[in-house]
C-alpha positions as CSV (number, residue, x, y, z in Angstrom):
1,X,0.0,0.0,0.0
2,X,1.3,3.4,-0.9
3,X,1.2,6.3,1.6
4,X,-1.5,8.9,1.4
5,X,-0.1,12.2,0.3
6,X,-1.0,15.4,2.2
7,X,-2.1,18.6,0.7
8,X,-5.1,19.9,-1.1
9,X,-7.5,17.1,-2.2
10,X,-10.7,17.2,-4.2
11,X,-14.0,15.9,-2.8
12,X,-13.8,12.9,-5.0
13,X,-10.3,12.0,-3.8
14,X,-11.4,12.5,-0.1
15,X,-14.3,10.1,-0.6
16,X,-12.1,7.5,-2.2
17,X,-9.6,7.7,0.6
18,X,-12.3,7.4,3.2
19,X,-13.8,4.3,1.4
20,X,-10.3,2.7,1.3
21,X,-9.7,3.3,5.0
22,X,-13.1,2.0,5.9
23,X,-12.4,-1.2,4.0
24,X,-9.1,-1.6,5.7
25,X,-10.7,-1.3,9.1
26,X,-13.4,-3.9,8.2
27,X,-10.7,-6.4,7.1
28,X,-8.6,-5.8,10.3
29,X,-11.5,-6.1,12.7
30,X,-13.1,-9.2,11.1
31,X,-12.8,-12.1,13.5
32,X,-15.5,-14.5,12.4
33,X,-15.5,-16.6,9.3
34,X,-18.9,-17.5,7.7
35,X,-19.0,-21.1,6.6
36,X,-21.2,-22.5,3.9
37,X,-23.9,-25.0,4.9
38,X,-22.8,-28.6,4.5
39,X,-25.8,-30.7,3.6
40,X,-24.5,-33.9,5.3
41,X,-26.0,-36.4,7.8
42,X,-23.2,-35.9,10.4
43,X,-25.5,-34.1,12.8
44,X,-25.8,-35.4,16.4
45,X,-29.5,-34.7,16.6
46,X,-31.8,-37.5,15.5
47,X,-34.6,-35.0,14.8
48,X,-32.8,-33.5,11.9
49,X,-34.3,-34.2,8.5
50,X,-32.2,-34.0,5.3
51,X,-33.8,-31.4,2.9
52,X,-35.7,-32.8,-0.1
53,X,-33.9,-31.7,-3.3
54,X,-36.1,-33.6,-5.7
55,X,-37.9,-30.5,-6.8
56,X,-34.7,-28.4,-7.1
57,X,-34.9,-25.7,-9.9
58,X,-32.0,-23.4,-9.3
59,X,-29.8,-22.4,-6.4
60,X,-30.1,-19.0,-4.8
61,X,-27.2,-17.4,-2.9
62,X,-27.9,-15.1,0.0
63,X,-25.5,-13.1,2.2
64,X,-25.6,-12.8,6.0
65,X,-28.4,-10.2,5.7
66,X,-30.5,-12.6,3.7
67,X,-30.0,-10.5,0.5
68,X,-30.2,-12.5,-2.7
69,X,-26.9,-12.2,-4.5
70,X,-27.5,-15.0,-7.1
71,X,-25.8,-14.3,-10.4
72,X,-28.1,-13.9,-13.4
73,X,-26.7,-14.2,-16.9
74,X,-29.5,-12.2,-18.5
75,X,-27.2,-9.2,-18.7
76,X,-25.2,-11.1,-21.3
77,X,-28.2,-11.3,-23.7
78,X,-29.3,-8.5,-26.0
79,X,-27.6,-5.3,-27.1
80,X,-27.4,-2.0,-25.3
81,X,-25.9,1.4,-25.8
82,X,-23.1,1.9,-23.3
83,X,-21.1,5.1,-22.6
84,X,-17.7,3.7,-21.9
85,X,-16.5,6.7,-19.9
86,X,-19.5,6.4,-17.5
87,X,-19.0,2.7,-17.2
88,X,-15.3,2.9,-16.5
89,X,-15.7,5.6,-13.8
90,X,-18.3,3.6,-11.9
91,X,-16.3,0.4,-12.1
92,X,-13.2,2.1,-10.8
93,X,-14.0,1.6,-7.1
94,X,-16.6,0.0,-4.9
95,X,-18.8,2.5,-3.0
96,X,-18.2,0.7,0.3
97,X,-14.6,-0.4,0.3
98,X,-13.1,1.4,-2.6
99,X,-11.6,-1.7,-4.4
100,X,-12.0,-2.0,-8.2
101,X,-15.0,-3.8,-9.6
102,X,-15.2,-6.3,-12.4
103,X,-17.9,-6.7,-15.0
104,X,-17.6,-10.4,-14.6
105,X,-19.2,-10.2,-11.2
106,X,-22.4,-8.7,-12.5
107,X,-25.4,-10.3,-10.8
108,X,-28.4,-8.9,-12.9
109,X,-29.5,-6.0,-14.9
110,X,-32.4,-3.5,-14.9
111,X,-33.1,-2.4,-18.5
112,X,-34.4,1.2,-19.1
113,X,-34.9,1.5,-22.9
114,X,-31.5,1.6,-24.5
115,X,-29.8,2.2,-21.1
116,X,-29.5,-0.1,-18.1
117,X,-28.3,-0.4,-14.5
118,X,-25.9,-3.2,-13.7
119,X,-25.8,-4.9,-10.3
120,X,-22.1,-5.6,-9.7
121,X,-20.9,-7.6,-6.6
122,X,-17.8,-6.5,-4.8
123,X,-15.4,-9.5,-4.4
124,X,-14.1,-8.3,-1.1
125,X,-15.2,-10.9,1.4
126,X,-15.5,-8.3,4.1
127,X,-17.6,-6.0,1.9
128,X,-19.7,-7.9,-0.6
129,X,-21.6,-4.7,-1.5
130,X,-23.8,-4.8,-4.5
131,X,-23.0,-1.6,-6.6
132,X,-25.5,-0.1,-9.0
133,X,-23.5,0.7,-12.2
134,X,-25.3,2.9,-14.8
135,X,-24.4,2.5,-18.5
136,X,-25.0,6.1,-19.4
137,X,-25.6,9.7,-18.3
138,X,-28.9,11.0,-16.9
139,X,-30.6,14.4,-16.7
140,X,-33.4,14.9,-14.2
141,X,-33.6,11.1,-13.7
142,X,-34.1,10.6,-17.5
143,X,-31.6,8.7,-19.5
144,X,-29.8,10.8,-22.1
145,X,-29.6,8.0,-24.7
146,X,-33.4,7.5,-24.6
147,X,-34.0,11.2,-25.1
148,X,-31.6,11.4,-28.0
149,X,-33.2,8.3,-29.5
150,X,-36.6,10.1,-29.3
151,X,-35.0,13.1,-31.0
152,X,-33.6,10.9,-33.7
153,X,-37.0,9.2,-34.2
154,X,-38.6,12.6,-34.7
155,X,-35.9,13.6,-37.1
156,X,-36.3,10.5,-39.2
157,X,-40.1,10.4,-39.0
158,X,-40.5,7.2,-37.0
159,X,-43.6,6.7,-34.9
160,X,-44.4,5.1,-31.6
161,X,-44.9,1.7,-33.1
162,X,-41.4,1.6,-34.4
163,X,-40.1,2.6,-31.0
164,X,-42.3,0.0,-29.3
165,X,-41.1,1.1,-25.8
166,X,-43.2,3.1,-23.4
167,X,-40.3,5.0,-21.8
168,X,-39.2,6.2,-25.3
169,X,-42.7,7.2,-26.2
170,X,-42.8,9.3,-23.0
171,X,-39.5,10.9,-24.0
172,X,-41.0,11.7,-27.4
173,X,-44.0,13.4,-25.8
174,X,-41.7,15.6,-23.7
175,X,-39.7,16.5,-26.8
176,X,-42.9,17.5,-28.5
177,X,-43.4,20.2,-25.9
178,X,-39.8,21.3,-26.2
179,X,-40.1,21.5,-30.0
180,X,-43.3,23.5,-29.7
181,X,-41.5,26.2,-27.7
182,X,-38.5,26.5,-29.8
183,X,-40.5,26.3,-33.1
184,X,-42.8,29.1,-31.9
185,X,-39.8,31.2,-31.0
186,X,-38.2,30.6,-34.4
187,X,-41.4,31.5,-36.3
188,X,-41.8,34.7,-34.2
189,X,-38.2,35.7,-35.1
190,X,-38.7,35.2,-38.8
191,X,-42.0,37.1,-38.7
192,X,-40.2,40.1,-37.3
193,X,-37.5,39.8,-40.0
194,X,-40.3,39.5,-42.7
195,X,-41.9,42.7,-41.4
196,X,-38.6,44.6,-41.4
197,X,-37.6,43.5,-44.9
198,X,-41.0,44.5,-46.2
199,X,-40.8,47.9,-44.5
200,X,-37.4,48.5,-46.1
201,X,-38.7,47.7,-49.6
202,X,-42.2,49.1,-49.6
203,X,-42.3,51.5,-46.7
204,X,-44.9,49.6,-44.7
205,X,-45.1,46.4,-42.8
206,X,-48.0,44.9,-44.7
207,X,-46.4,41.5,-45.5
208,X,-47.2,39.0,-48.3
209,X,-47.4,35.3,-47.4
210,X,-47.7,32.1,-49.5
211,X,-50.1,29.5,-48.2
212,X,-50.9,26.0,-49.3
213,X,-52.4,22.9,-47.6
214,X,-52.0,19.2,-48.0
215,X,-53.9,16.1,-47.0
216,X,-52.6,12.8,-45.6
217,X,-54.8,10.8,-48.0
218,X,-54.6,11.4,-51.7
219,X,-57.7,12.7,-53.5
220,X,-58.9,10.6,-56.4
221,X,-60.3,13.6,-58.3
222,X,-63.8,12.4,-57.4
223,X,-63.5,11.9,-53.7
224,X,-61.6,13.9,-51.0
225,X,-62.2,12.3,-47.6
226,X,-58.9,12.6,-45.8
227,X,-59.2,12.7,-42.0
228,X,-56.3,15.1,-41.5
229,X,-54.8,18.1,-43.2
230,X,-52.0,20.6,-42.6
231,X,-51.2,24.1,-44.0
232,X,-48.1,26.2,-44.0
233,X,-47.6,30.0,-44.2
234,X,-44.3,31.2,-45.7
235,X,-43.0,34.7,-46.0
236,X,-42.3,35.6,-49.6
237,X,-39.2,37.7,-48.8
238,X,-37.5,35.5,-46.2
239,X,-38.8,32.1,-47.5
240,X,-39.2,30.9,-44.0
241,X,-42.1,29.4,-42.1
242,X,-44.1,32.0,-40.2
243,X,-47.0,29.7,-39.0
244,X,-48.6,26.4,-39.6
245,X,-51.8,24.7,-38.7
246,X,-53.2,21.1,-38.4
247,X,-56.8,19.8,-38.8
248,X,-57.9,16.4,-37.7
249,X,-61.4,14.9,-37.9
250,X,-60.7,12.1,-35.5
251,X,-58.8,11.1,-32.4
252,X,-57.4,7.6,-31.7
253,X,-58.2,7.6,-27.9
254,X,-61.7,8.8,-28.4
255,X,-62.4,6.3,-31.2
256,X,-61.1,3.4,-29.2
257,X,-63.1,4.4,-26.1
258,X,-66.3,4.8,-28.2
259,X,-65.8,1.3,-29.8
260,X,-65.3,-0.3,-26.3
261,X,-68.2,1.8,-24.9
262,X,-66.0,3.4,-22.2
263,X,-65.3,6.9,-21.1
264,X,-62.1,8.2,-22.7
265,X,-59.1,8.6,-20.4
266,X,-57.6,12.0,-19.8
267,X,-55.6,12.8,-22.9
268,X,-54.7,15.6,-25.4
269,X,-57.5,15.2,-27.9
270,X,-56.3,15.5,-31.5
271,X,-59.7,16.2,-33.0
272,X,-60.2,19.9,-33.8
273,X,-62.3,19.9,-36.9
274,X,-65.7,18.5,-37.9
275,X,-66.2,19.9,-41.4
276,X,-65.3,18.4,-44.8
277,X,-61.8,17.8,-46.1
278,X,-62.2,20.3,-48.9
279,X,-62.9,23.1,-46.5
280,X,-59.8,22.4,-44.4
281,X,-57.4,24.7,-46.3
282,X,-59.7,27.8,-46.1
283,X,-60.4,27.2,-42.4
284,X,-56.7,26.9,-41.6
285,X,-55.7,30.0,-43.6
286,X,-58.5,32.1,-42.0
287,X,-57.3,31.0,-38.5
288,X,-53.6,31.7,-39.3
289,X,-54.3,35.2,-40.8
290,X,-56.6,36.1,-37.9
291,X,-54.1,34.9,-35.3
292,X,-51.3,36.9,-37.0
293,X,-53.3,40.1,-36.9
294,X,-54.0,39.5,-33.2
295,X,-50.2,39.3,-32.6
296,X,-49.6,42.5,-34.5
297,X,-48.7,41.2,-38.0
298,X,-50.7,42.7,-40.8
299,X,-51.1,40.3,-43.6
300,X,-52.6,42.1,-46.6
301,X,-51.6,39.8,-49.5
302,X,-51.7,36.0,-49.9
303,X,-50.3,33.8,-52.6
304,X,-52.2,30.6,-53.3
305,X,-53.4,28.3,-56.0
306,X,-56.7,28.4,-57.9
307,X,-58.1,25.3,-56.4
308,X,-59.9,26.7,-53.3
309,X,-62.2,29.6,-52.2
310,X,-59.7,30.7,-49.6
311,X,-59.6,34.4,-50.6
312,X,-63.5,34.6,-50.6
313,X,-63.6,33.3,-47.0
314,X,-60.8,35.6,-45.9
315,X,-62.6,38.6,-47.3
316,X,-65.8,37.5,-45.6
317,X,-64.3,36.7,-42.1
318,X,-61.2,38.8,-41.8
319,X,-60.8,41.7,-44.1
320,X,-62.4,42.6,-47.4
321,X,-59.3,44.4,-48.7
322,X,-57.0,41.4,-48.7
323,X,-55.4,40.8,-52.1
324,X,-54.9,37.4,-53.7
325,X,-52.0,36.6,-56.0
326,X,-51.9,33.4,-58.1
327,X,-49.3,30.7,-58.1
328,X,-47.2,30.5,-61.3
329,X,-46.8,26.7,-61.2
330,X,-50.5,26.1,-60.9
331,X,-51.3,28.5,-63.8
332,X,-48.8,26.6,-66.0
333,X,-50.2,23.3,-65.0
334,X,-53.8,24.5,-65.8
335,X,-52.6,25.6,-69.3
336,X,-50.9,22.2,-69.8
337,X,-54.1,20.3,-68.9
338,X,-56.1,22.4,-71.3
339,X,-53.6,21.8,-74.1
340,X,-53.6,18.0,-73.5
341,X,-57.4,18.1,-73.6
342,X,-57.3,19.6,-77.1
343,X,-55.1,16.7,-78.3
344,X,-58.2,14.5,-78.2
345,X,-59.7,16.7,-81.0
346,X,-56.6,17.5,-82.9
347,X,-54.2,14.6,-83.6
348,X,-51.5,16.9,-84.9
349,X,-51.1,18.4,-81.5
350,X,-48.3,16.2,-80.3
351,X,-46.6,16.2,-76.9
352,X,-43.6,18.1,-78.4
353,X,-45.8,20.8,-79.8
354,X,-47.7,21.1,-76.4
355,X,-44.4,21.6,-74.6
356,X,-43.5,24.3,-77.2
357,X,-46.6,26.3,-76.4
358,X,-46.1,26.0,-72.7
359,X,-42.5,27.2,-73.1
360,X,-43.6,30.2,-75.1
361,X,-46.2,31.0,-72.5
362,X,-43.7,30.8,-69.7
363,X,-41.3,33.1,-71.5
364,X,-44.0,35.6,-72.2
365,X,-45.2,35.8,-68.6
366,X,-41.7,35.9,-67.1
367,X,-40.5,38.7,-69.4
368,X,-43.6,40.8,-69.0
369,X,-43.7,40.6,-65.2
370,X,-45.4,43.7,-63.7
371,X,-46.7,44.8,-67.2
372,X,-50.2,43.5,-67.8
373,X,-50.7,45.6,-70.9
374,X,-47.7,43.9,-72.6
375,X,-49.1,40.4,-71.7
376,X,-52.5,41.2,-73.2
377,X,-50.8,42.6,-76.3
378,X,-48.5,39.5,-76.9
379,X,-50.9,36.7,-75.9
380,X,-52.7,36.6,-79.3
381,X,-49.3,36.0,-81.0
382,X,-49.2,32.5,-79.3
383,X,-51.9,31.3,-81.6
384,X,-50.4,33.0,-84.7
385,X,-46.6,32.9,-84.5
386,X,-46.3,29.1,-84.7
387,X,-48.5,29.0,-87.8
388,X,-46.3,31.5,-89.7
389,X,-48.6,34.6,-89.0
390,X,-46.4,37.3,-87.5
391,X,-48.9,40.2,-87.6
392,X,-49.2,40.2,-83.8
393,X,-45.5,39.5,-83.1
394,X,-43.1,42.0,-81.6
395,X,-39.6,42.7,-83.1
396,X,-38.0,42.3,-79.7
397,X,-38.5,38.6,-79.6
398,X,-39.7,37.4,-83.1
399,X,-36.8,36.8,-85.5
400,X,-39.0,36.8,-88.6
401,X,-38.5,40.6,-88.9
402,X,-34.8,40.0,-89.5
403,X,-34.9,36.7,-91.3
404,X,-38.1,35.8,-93.2
405,X,-36.8,32.2,-93.8
406,X,-36.4,31.5,-90.1
407,X,-36.8,27.9,-88.9
408,X,-38.8,26.8,-85.8
409,X,-36.3,24.7,-83.9
410,X,-38.9,23.4,-81.5
411,X,-41.5,22.4,-84.1
412,X,-41.5,19.3,-86.4
413,X,-39.1,19.6,-89.3
414,X,-38.5,23.3,-88.3
415,X,-41.6,24.4,-90.3
416,X,-44.7,26.3,-89.1
417,X,-48.0,24.5,-88.3
418,X,-50.7,24.5,-90.9
419,X,-53.8,23.1,-89.1
420,X,-56.4,25.9,-89.2
421,X,-58.8,24.2,-86.9
422,X,-56.1,23.8,-84.3
423,X,-55.2,27.4,-84.7
424,X,-58.8,28.4,-84.0
425,X,-59.0,26.3,-80.9
426,X,-55.7,27.7,-79.6
427,X,-57.0,31.3,-80.3
428,X,-60.1,30.6,-78.2
429,X,-58.0,29.1,-75.4
430,X,-55.5,32.0,-75.1
431,X,-58.2,34.6,-75.4
432,X,-59.4,33.5,-71.9
433,X,-56.0,34.3,-70.5
434,X,-56.1,37.8,-72.0
435,X,-58.8,38.8,-69.6
436,X,-56.6,37.6,-66.7
437,X,-53.6,39.7,-67.7
438,X,-53.6,41.5,-64.3
439,X,-53.2,38.2,-62.5
440,X,-50.5,36.9,-64.9
441,X,-48.4,40.1,-64.4
442,X,-48.2,39.5,-60.6
443,X,-47.6,35.8,-60.4
444,X,-45.8,34.5,-57.3
445,X,-44.8,31.0,-56.2
446,X,-45.9,28.5,-53.6
447,X,-43.0,26.2,-54.3
448,X,-41.7,26.5,-50.7
449,X,-45.1,25.3,-49.4
450,X,-45.0,22.3,-51.8
451,X,-41.5,21.5,-50.5
452,X,-42.8,21.7,-47.0
453,X,-45.7,19.3,-47.8
454,X,-43.3,16.8,-49.4
455,X,-41.1,16.9,-46.3
456,X,-44.1,16.4,-44.1
457,X,-45.2,13.4,-46.2
458,X,-41.8,11.8,-45.6
459,X,-42.3,12.1,-41.9
460,X,-46.0,10.9,-42.0
461,X,-46.4,8.9,-45.2
462,X,-49.8,9.0,-46.8
463,X,-50.0,5.2,-46.9
464,X,-49.6,4.9,-43.1
465,X,-52.5,4.0,-40.8
466,X,-54.4,7.2,-40.0
467,X,-54.3,6.5,-36.3
468,X,-50.6,6.4,-36.4
469,X,-50.4,9.5,-38.6
470,X,-52.2,11.6,-36.0
471,X,-49.4,11.0,-33.5
472,X,-46.6,11.3,-36.0
473,X,-48.0,14.3,-38.0
474,X,-48.2,16.6,-35.0
475,X,-44.6,16.1,-34.1
476,X,-43.5,16.0,-37.8
477,X,-45.0,19.4,-38.5
478,X,-43.0,20.9,-35.6
479,X,-39.8,19.2,-36.7
480,X,-40.2,20.2,-40.4
481,X,-41.1,23.9,-39.6
482,X,-38.2,24.2,-37.2
483,X,-35.8,22.5,-39.7
484,X,-36.8,24.7,-42.5
485,X,-36.2,27.8,-40.4
486,X,-33.0,26.7,-38.7
487,X,-31.5,24.0,-40.9
488,X,-30.1,20.8,-39.4
489,X,-28.7,22.7,-36.5
490,X,-32.2,22.5,-34.9
491,X,-31.1,19.2,-33.4
492,X,-28.4,21.0,-31.5
493,X,-30.9,23.5,-30.2
494,X,-33.3,20.8,-29.3
495,X,-30.7,18.9,-27.3
496,X,-29.7,22.1,-25.4
497,X,-33.3,22.9,-24.5
498,X,-33.9,19.3,-23.3
499,X,-30.9,19.6,-21.0
500,X,-28.6,17.3,-23.1
501,X,-25.1,17.9,-24.4
502,X,-25.3,19.2,-28.0
503,X,-23.0,16.4,-29.1
504,X,-19.8,16.9,-30.9
505,X,-20.7,14.5,-33.7
506,X,-24.2,15.9,-34.1
507,X,-22.9,19.5,-34.3
508,X,-20.3,18.5,-37.0
509,X,-22.8,16.5,-39.1
510,X,-25.5,19.3,-38.8
511,X,-23.0,21.9,-40.0
512,X,-21.9,19.6,-42.9
513,X,-25.5,18.9,-44.0
514,X,-26.4,22.6,-44.0
515,X,-23.3,23.4,-46.0
516,X,-24.1,20.7,-48.5
517,X,-27.7,21.9,-48.8
518,X,-26.5,25.5,-49.5
519,X,-24.1,24.2,-52.1
520,X,-26.7,22.1,-53.9
521,X,-29.1,25.0,-53.9
522,X,-26.5,27.4,-55.3
523,X,-25.7,25.0,-58.1
524,X,-29.4,24.1,-58.9
525,X,-30.3,27.7,-59.7
526,X,-27.5,28.3,-62.2
527,X,-28.3,28.4,-65.9
528,X,-26.0,25.5,-66.7
529,X,-27.8,23.2,-64.2
530,X,-31.2,24.2,-65.5
531,X,-30.2,23.5,-69.1
532,X,-28.7,20.1,-68.0
533,X,-32.0,19.2,-66.3
534,X,-33.9,20.0,-69.5
535,X,-31.5,18.0,-71.5
536,X,-31.9,15.0,-69.3
537,X,-35.6,15.3,-69.4
538,X,-35.6,15.4,-73.2
539,X,-33.4,12.4,-73.4
540,X,-35.7,10.4,-71.0
541,X,-38.8,11.4,-73.0
542,X,-37.2,10.4,-76.3
543,X,-36.1,7.1,-74.9
544,X,-39.5,6.3,-73.5
545,X,-41.3,7.3,-76.7
546,X,-39.1,5.1,-78.8
547,X,-39.5,2.2,-76.5
548,X,-43.3,2.6,-76.5
549,X,-43.4,2.6,-80.3
550,X,-41.3,-0.6,-80.5
551,X,-43.3,-2.4,-77.8
552,X,-46.7,-1.4,-79.0
553,X,-49.6,-1.0,-76.5
554,X,-48.6,-2.7,-73.3
555,X,-50.6,-0.8,-70.6
556,X,-53.9,0.9,-71.0
557,X,-57.0,1.3,-68.9
558,X,-59.4,-1.6,-69.6
559,X,-57.2,-3.0,-72.5
560,X,-57.6,-6.6,-71.2
561,X,-61.3,-6.4,-71.8
562,X,-60.9,-6.1,-75.6
563,X,-60.8,-9.5,-77.3
564,X,-58.7,-8.3,-80.2
565,X,-55.9,-7.3,-77.8
566,X,-55.8,-10.8,-76.3
567,X,-54.9,-12.4,-79.7
568,X,-51.2,-13.3,-79.6
569,X,-50.9,-12.5,-83.4
570,X,-51.8,-8.9,-82.7
571,X,-48.8,-8.4,-80.4
572,X,-46.1,-7.0,-82.6
573,X,-42.8,-5.7,-81.4
574,X,-40.2,-3.9,-83.4
575,X,-36.7,-5.1,-82.5
576,X,-34.3,-2.4,-81.2
577,X,-31.7,-1.1,-83.6
578,X,-28.5,-3.0,-83.9
579,X,-25.3,-1.5,-82.8
580,X,-22.7,-3.5,-84.7
581,X,-19.1,-3.0,-84.0
582,X,-17.1,-1.4,-86.8
583,X,-13.8,-3.0,-87.1
584,X,-10.9,-1.1,-88.6
585,X,-9.9,-2.2,-92.1
586,X,-6.4,-3.6,-92.4
587,X,-3.9,-1.1,-93.9
588,X,-2.1,-2.0,-97.1
589,X,0.6,0.1,-98.6
590,X,-0.5,-0.8,-102.1
591,X,-4.1,0.2,-101.6
592,X,-5.2,3.8,-102.5
593,X,-8.0,5.1,-100.1
594,X,-10.7,7.3,-101.6
595,X,-13.1,9.3,-99.5
596,X,-16.4,10.7,-100.9
597,X,-19.9,11.6,-99.8
598,X,-23.1,9.6,-100.8
599,X,-25.4,12.5,-101.4
600,X,-25.2,12.1,-105.2
601,X,-25.3,9.1,-107.6
602,X,-21.6,9.3,-108.5
603,X,-21.1,5.9,-106.8
604,X,-22.9,4.1,-109.7
605,X,-20.4,5.3,-112.2
606,X,-17.5,3.5,-110.6
């Protein structure tokens, strides 16, 4: 034994020295030796009966205080997350005598989610203390590893069924409260930034927001009966989430209690809506705009699609002077649907020609932004210019004024169209857009809302059971809104708020993911990247078209009901083109090589 040094000692060192001295005193003063029972018949008393061991199952070992110290090998089974530093510190010394502990002397284990408490016996015969050895850190009697697992489950979109552990589900419910607080704080900060940026540009704080809703069950076009829906509000200048809302027509606890004819237990009821699914978007937007005005944010303009009567209900319930701006993506999609509908009447209107008209329309709207009179002036040219009539064209964009023999690079064979009936139908179609030139000159985008909806769908998939979606969706909306405003660093803030260490690895990965996202976004908006996407799309469409032509009709609604299609002789396939390998001709010094074109008939004269 080494001598104890004198001087300044920490509390931990003092406790360790006291434990060692106590163990030494116990060993020195021990005078009795406890002997094991010998189950033999060498007893002088005739009344002694030998114990019946016929029904023996297992042996239990107890100490002098009748405490069960039987070793259990259950701690060897399964897999657990162990913090090596915590385990090493607690195995360094026994709490009673101060001698080192060994994991080989573990008696049993108490599992708590991914963490556990090991019961390790001290081998000191004078001590035999059973030490409780934790496998990880705790905060407020809650295991850090379980809380971080709950955070990871929220980040990845897992639900309570995937966790399948009650303690982890409880941690997830606590994290929901934490995420609500920090998400509310984040949305409040970005609302103030939106107001300040608007005031710098326009002189007032009347902000413009983009709104769009989504359902957790896809609509078929004839039926919209989703039980849940969500809506997001994004500032047009900051591009960040300012508010969100959730509507649910059912509650799992209430439905289960009603089915079992019992009174529902005390719970947070998810049901907050009793109307139809179609009216969810208007109801959520009205609530968010009204709540924003109560908090001091004046929303005077909203950007939305043309699929709902949201603006009419806003003007009826909130303010009649609210302005509505249309979404550019939905306007383009509506035009595309109208053009594809005309293809049923005009066979010459191919997919390539339809994309040409949509491209011209997009160029016209983008170049005349903020000038409705220019849009109304140039829209008639869309039904004349492709047919060779340039009376309504403008010299700023039509090349026919400089070159009368110009070719149409996006039309078949580079020549103008000649179908007069198609031209009349297109003239009627574009005349309807002339009356909406004011809307077309002020188009905005809800692409950020669509991205938000896609991310929410990844957290709460639309194919998932609705009862599970209710639990996952509420937390998923919090996580997605906070992630969009703060990036992947929201995990670090969530850990700090929950009383956990931010995590060195989590901080590094979050910073890396945010940097990668910014890099991808910067590359995606360049002209080169956009042209490359269009090029890849064109190649895919051409490849698919050629394959469909060679394969014939292979998939069509109700095709199996036609008897003529079932005849094997009617199935014709065109073989793909052969790509034979061209081998280099052998070189001979005595051979004269002649190169010529084959555009003329000169080859027949040789």
